[in-house]
Each structure stands twice: as structure tokens, then as C-alpha cells.
N, C-alpha and C positions, 0 to 999 in steps of 0.2 A: 480467780474463780473460786466460789464457795465449794465446800465439800459436797453439798447436795447437787450442785451443777456438774461437778466432776463425776459423780456417780451416775448421773443421767447420761453424760457423754459416754462413759464406759459401757453402759447398757446399750446405747445406740451402736457403738462399735462392735460389741458382742453380737448384736442382732445382725449386723452386716456380715460378720464372719459366719454365723450359723446359716443365714439366708443364702449367701453366695455358695457356701459349701454344699448345702442341700440341693441347690439348682444343679451344681456340677455332678453330684451323685445321681440325681434323678435322670440327668441327661448323660449318664456314664457311657452308654454305647455310642452315642453321637460324639461325645468328647473323645473317646478312643479312636473313632473313625477319623475325626479331624486331625488328631495327632499323627495317625498313620498316613493320612493323605499329605499332610504337611505342605499345603498348597504354596506357601511362600518360602519354603525351604529353611525356615528359621531353626527348626529342630535339628536338621542336618548340619547347619552351620554351628549350632551350639555343641553338638556331639563332636564335630571336627575340632573345635576349639578345646574341648575337654580332653580329647584323646591325643592331640598332637600340638596343642598350643599355637596352631596356625589357622588363619582365617581363609578357608578355601571352599570353593564350590566346584563340583565335578573335577576334583583333584587339581584345580588351578587356583592361584591367588585371586581373590575377588574383592570388589568394593560395590557389588551389586545391591546389597542390602546394608542399611545402617547397622553399626556394630553393637550398640548398647544392649538391645534385647537378647541377641545371641550370647553375649557375655554373661548376662544374668542366668540364662539357661545353662550355660557351661558351668557356672559356679555350683549349681545344685548337682549336676551330673558328676562333677569332679569329686564330690564327697560321697558318691555312691548311691544317691537317691535315684529311684526309677523315674523315667521321664514323665509319666503320667502323674505320679505323686508330686513331683517337684513343680511342674507347670501349674497344677491345681493349687499348691501352697503359694506359689508366686502370685498367681492371679487373685487369690483370696486376700493376701497381704496387701497387694496394690489396691484392691477394692476398699479395704478398711482404711488405708492411707488416703485414698481419694475422698472418702466421706469425711474423714477427720479434717483434712485440709479445707474441704468445702465448709464444714462447720466453722473452722477458724476464720475463714474469709467472710462468711455471713455475719459472724459476731463482730468482726472488724468494721464492716461497712454499716452495720445497723445494730443488731443485738443477738443474744443467744437463741431467741425463738426463731429468728430468721435462719440462723445457722443450722438448727435442728431440722426445721422444715425442709430446707434445701438439701440437707444430708439424706433425709428420708427419700426425697424425690430421686436423688442420685442412686441410692441403694436399689431402687426398684425400676430404674430406667430400662426400657426394652433393648435399646442398642447396646448398652454396656453389659447387660445380662447375656445377650446373644454372643457378643464378641469375646466374652470370658471363656466360652467353650472352644474358641479357635486359637491356634498358636500363631497369633498375629500381634502387631504392636499397639492396637487400640487401647488395651487395658493399661499398659505402661504410659502411652502418650497422654491419656486422660489424667493420670496421676501427675505427670510432669506439667501438663497445662495448668492445673490448679496451683501447683507449686509456683510456677512463674507468676501467675496472677497475684498470689499472696505476697510474693517477694516484691513485686512492683508496688503493691499497696503499701507495704512497709516502707519502701523507698520514698513514695510520695509523702508519707507521714514524717519521715526523718531521713533526708537525703545525705546520710553520713557515709563514712568509708565502709563500715561493716555491711550495711544494707546494699551499697553499690556492689560489693564483692559477692554477696549472696545472690543478688539478682542476676549478675553475670554468670555465676556458676549454674543457676537454675536454667537459664537459657542454653548454656553449653550442653548440659545433660539432655535437655529436650531436643536439641539439634542432632545429637548423636543417636537419638531414637527415631526422629523423623525430620528430614531436611526442611519440610514446610515451616518448621518453627523458626528457621532463620529469617524468612520473610516477615513473620510475626515480630521477631526481635528487632528487625530493621525499622518497621513501622512504629513500634513502641519507642525506640530511641529517637526517632524524628519527632514524634508528637510530645515526648518528654521535654523537648526544647521549648514547647509552647505552654505546657501546663504545670511543670515543676515549680513549686512555690519557693523560688530562691532567685538569686541574681543571674543574669544572662551568662556571666562567666562560669558560675558554678554549674549551670545547666549544661553548658558546652563541655565542661570538664567531666561531668557525670556521664553523659551520653558517650563521649569519647572513651572514657575509662571502661565502661561496660562493653562497648564494641571491641576495644583492644583486648580485653580479657577473654571474650568469646573467641576471637581469632587466635589468641595464645593457646587456649585449650584445644583448638583445632590443629595446631602445628604437628603433633605426633601422627595424626591421621593423614594430613597432607603430605608429610615427609614419607610416610610408609607407601602411599599411593604413587608418589613421584618415583620412588625407588623401583617400584614394580611395573609401572605403566609409562614412565617417562612423561608424566603429566600431573600437575598439581590438582588432583581431584578434591574439591572442597566438601562435597556431600557424598553422592553415590554415583554409580554408573547405571542407575535405574531411571533417570529422568527422561531420557530419550524414549524409552519404552512407554512410560506413562503419558507422555505428550502424544506419541503416535497412536496409542490405543484409542484415543478419542478424536483423532484427526487423520483418518485414512479413508480410502475409497469405499471400503466395506461399511464403515460406520456412517459416512455421509449418505450412502445409498439407503441404509436402513432408516436413517432419519427421514428421508424423503418418502419412504414407504410407510412411515409411522409404525415401525415395529417396536414394541415396548421393551423387549428383552434382547440385548445385544450379546451374542456369544463370541467369545474371543478365540475359539478353537481354530476357525478358519484364518483369523488374523495371525495367530501364532505360526501357522503353516507358512504364511508369506514372509514373516520375520525370519524364519529359519532359512529362507532362500536368499537372504541379503548377500550371501557370499558368491552369488552368480553374476554380480554387476557392480561397477563403480558409480553408476548413474542413479542418483536418488529419485529421478523421475521414472525409472523403469517400473512396470507393473508386475510386482513380485507376487501378486495374487492371481495372475492369469494362468490358464491352462498351459500356455507356452512356457511360462517360468518353471512349472513343475517338471519339465523335460530337460532343463538346462543343468549343466554340471558346474560345480564350484570352480571359480577361477581366482577368488580373492581370499586371503587369509588375514583376519583382523583379530587383535586381542580385545579384551573386554572393553577397554576405554575407547578403542577405535570403533567398535560396534556401537557403542553409545553415541559417539559423535555422528556416525553415519545415520543412525536412527533419528537423531535430531534433524539431520539434513533431509531425510525422507519426509518427516512430519512438516517441516517448514515448506518443502516443495508443494505438498498438497494444500497447505493453508493458503499459500500464494496463488495457487491455481484455482482454488474454489473459495474465495473470500466470503461469499454469501452463505455457503454451507458452514464455513467456520463460525460466522456470527450466530447462525442458528444453533450450531452445536454448543457454543458458549452458553446460550440461554438454556439449552437442554441440560447442560451439566450443572448450572446453578439450580435449576429445578430439581435435579436428581440429588443434589447436596442437601437441599432444605425441605424436600417433600415430607409431609407427615405420614404418607401412606407407603408402606413397603411394596416393592414390585411383586407382581403375581408370579409365583413359581410353583412347580408341581408339588414340592415338599411343604408348601405353606398354604394353609387353609384360608378361605376368605374371612372367616370369623377372626382368626388371628390377625390378619392384615387390618381389618377394620377396627379391632380393639386397639391396636397400636396406633392406627391413624387418629382415633378419637383422643388417645392420650396426648399425642403431640399437638393436635389441634387445640386442646385445652391449654397446654403449655404456651403455645403461640398466642393465644388470646391474652394470657397474662403478660407476655412479652409486649404485645401491642399496647396494652393498657400502660405498661411501664414506659414505653416509648412516648406515648402521648402526654403522660401526666407527671413522670418522674425523671425523665432523661437528664434534664439540665441539673436537677438537684444532685444526681449521683455521678455525673460525668467526671468530677474531680475526686471521686471516692475510689475505693478498692476495686470497683468494677471497670475502671479505665482500661486496664490491660485486657479485660474480657472483650471490650469493644474492638481493641486492636487485633486480637486473635480471630474474632468473628469476621472482621473485614478482610484481613490478610488471607485467611483460609478460603473465604468465598472467592476472592480474586484469583488465587492460585488454582483452585479447582474449577474455575470457569474456563481455564485454558487446558490444564492437565486433566487426566481421567478423574471422574467423580462418581460417587454413589452415596447412598444414605449412611453407610458406616464411616465414611470419611469425616463426618461431623462429630464423631465420638468425643474428641478432645474438647468440643464446645458445649457438651451436655451439662457439665457443672455450671457453666455460665448461665445457660438457659434456666437451670433449676434455681440458681441464686436470684436471677431477675424475676422469675415467677414467684419466688418466696417474698421478695421485697414488694412486688406488686400486690400479692394476695394479702399481706399483712399491713399494708399501708392504710392510712397515712402514718400511723405510728403504733408500734406494738410495745407492750409493757416489758421492760427488762425484768428478768426473774433473778437478778442477783440478790 
């Protein structure tokens, strides 16, 4: 890359840093409130790790949340940084890294102009801006999603030992951030057997090696969970909850009543009553259930298994509602328009909706006119992540923020589509 191009890239990354920092400062009160609320308990987990070097929730060992994000939070708290300052720094650094990786991938698949344009789109994306104010995994997951896409792109270009190792490590880190990435990794490894430009034997060896390395990096987590719960937990004990959250009597009833906003408060009340029965078909959300006394004592892993059982019971009992809910979750995952909420104005909603509608128009153009041309390019892993995440969130809980890791892919596709048929390289 020429000195001029490097300087342009540095200016872009500086702009990301300033822009994201400014957003966080402007939304300072909301940012502070989100940290204090700590809806997913990541700050609590990070503080516990920093204070006691143990991964505990409510003073009990836990595998409820993936560990990578709390580890990063703990690292800053351990050296004495205030939680608000450290999370802000962490999210800004991850945002800069995401734009940089997006630029690198855009340059790899086409040219630097594509990389810059896609990077700018990522910088101002509404979902990523919104999620940067929350102490949740979307900011980290998006960074890791682009990292995996870039490493797979390099692997397709040169399926050597180093690129195989780096691809495996990128998937491993992503899996420690969000278990959905394991489905993405599996689909990618299967499809690599079809498109990797080498012999069948080498394709088999490469996919097997990446899969084995991912499992190898999982071993410490699996061993730790087995020691604590007598069960080899591969991901988290949160899967049953996210499956049941979108497959329960309350949700199915609201679907039939066409209620647009589903509140999980009443749902959580029923989940807290799971200790009153061993029967997954029991109506834990009934008035009768609220009068029952606990008779069952389960650890975290056992609660997760029972939650899966309750979800599967309702899926089997109401297959039509399950099918309808799958369509609803896919719609929620891909919708351009945010849900109507008291704290969100209609103007804000429609501006965001127009933004994503335009992005989707470019994606449609790409699909119609450029898909075959680019399928064997660096965007290949992007197609894998989009398909795998859509399938997973069709069954498990879904909303608009769940597609945050796919945003850089959408921006790259939009950039390729907008700048096609061919943009001039400015080397």
C-alpha cells in the first residue's frame, strides 16, 4: 500500500475513533444507565473475574454467558480503570478494529475504494452505534465476525498451514464470544470441501484440521464445566432459555393476537417457577403455578436441560404456532424497521428503516447481478454467516440487534454493488 493510501486509512480510522467516542459522550447518561442496569450481567461477571479470578453468577459457578467478553472487561478493571471508562475504550477500539478489518476485506475482494466505502458504512451503521452504548457482546461479535471472514478469504487464496491455523483461531475466539459462531464455523467447513481450490484430500485435511483446532481450544472450557456441573458443556447454559423465550405459550398467544412487542417479564416469572415440577408440560405461567412451593433443586446445567425440555414440549404440542414463530423470528432478524417503543420516536424508526432499505436494495442488486462472480471470493464466509445465523435465529430467540455481526457483510456487499461493475484502484 502506498504512503498516500496508508494516510487515508489512518484518517478513516481516526474518524471512527472520534465519531464513536463522540456518540458515547453525547449519550453519556444513557450509557451510564445501561452500565448500571447491566441487563445481561456481563459487567457483574467481569467484576467477579477481576476481583476473585472466578467465573461466578449470584455467587455460584456459571456457564450461562460466554466468557470472552467478561474476560476483556475484567482485564481493564484489573488494572484499575473505572468500568465506564474501560467499556468505552474497549468499544471504541473494537469499532476501529471492525472498520479496519472491513477495509482490508473490501480491498481483498475488490479494491481499496470498496474497502473505504464499506468501512464508512460500518462506521455510521445504526445497529452498531446503538449497541456500542450497551454492555453486550454485539460490538465484540461484529469485530470477530469480520475477522473470521477475512481469515477465510486468506485461506481461500492460499490454503496453507498458517492460514489454516489463523482461520481456526479466529473461529475459536468468535465461539467464545457467541456460540452461534460454531454453527457458522460448521457450515463454512462443510462448504469449504466444495469450493476450496485444491485437491479433495487437501480440502478434507484443511476442514478437519480447522475443526480439530476449534475443539482443541474448547477443551479448557469443556473441562472446567465438566468439573463443575458433571456435564461437558460445549457452549453455554443459556441455550435453553433463548429457545424457550420464543417458543412458549405466552409468545404463541401473542403471535395469534398480533401483538408487536413481546415482553419477557411475565415469561421470566414462569421460568423462575420451574422448581415446582419435574413435568416439562406443566403450565408454569398459570395462576395455580404461582401458589406452588418448590420441590425440585437443580444446578445451572440441569435448569438449562429442563428449559430445553419445556421448549421442545411446546414445539411438539403446537407445531403450527412453532412454524409461524419461525417466520416471525426471521422477519425480526432481517427487518429494516426497528420495533415501536416508548423511548424511540417514529422519526428515528423511519430514518433507520430507510437506511436499511437502501442497503437491502444494493444487496438485492448484488444478488441478481454479481453473486456468482463473487461467490468464490472473500465474501464466501459472509454468505455462510448470514445463512447460519438466519437458521439459528429462526428457531432461537431473535430481534434486530442479533444481526449486528452480519452488518459488515451487508456493507461490503452494498459497496461492491454500488461501485460495480468496476472501480478504479487508487494505488
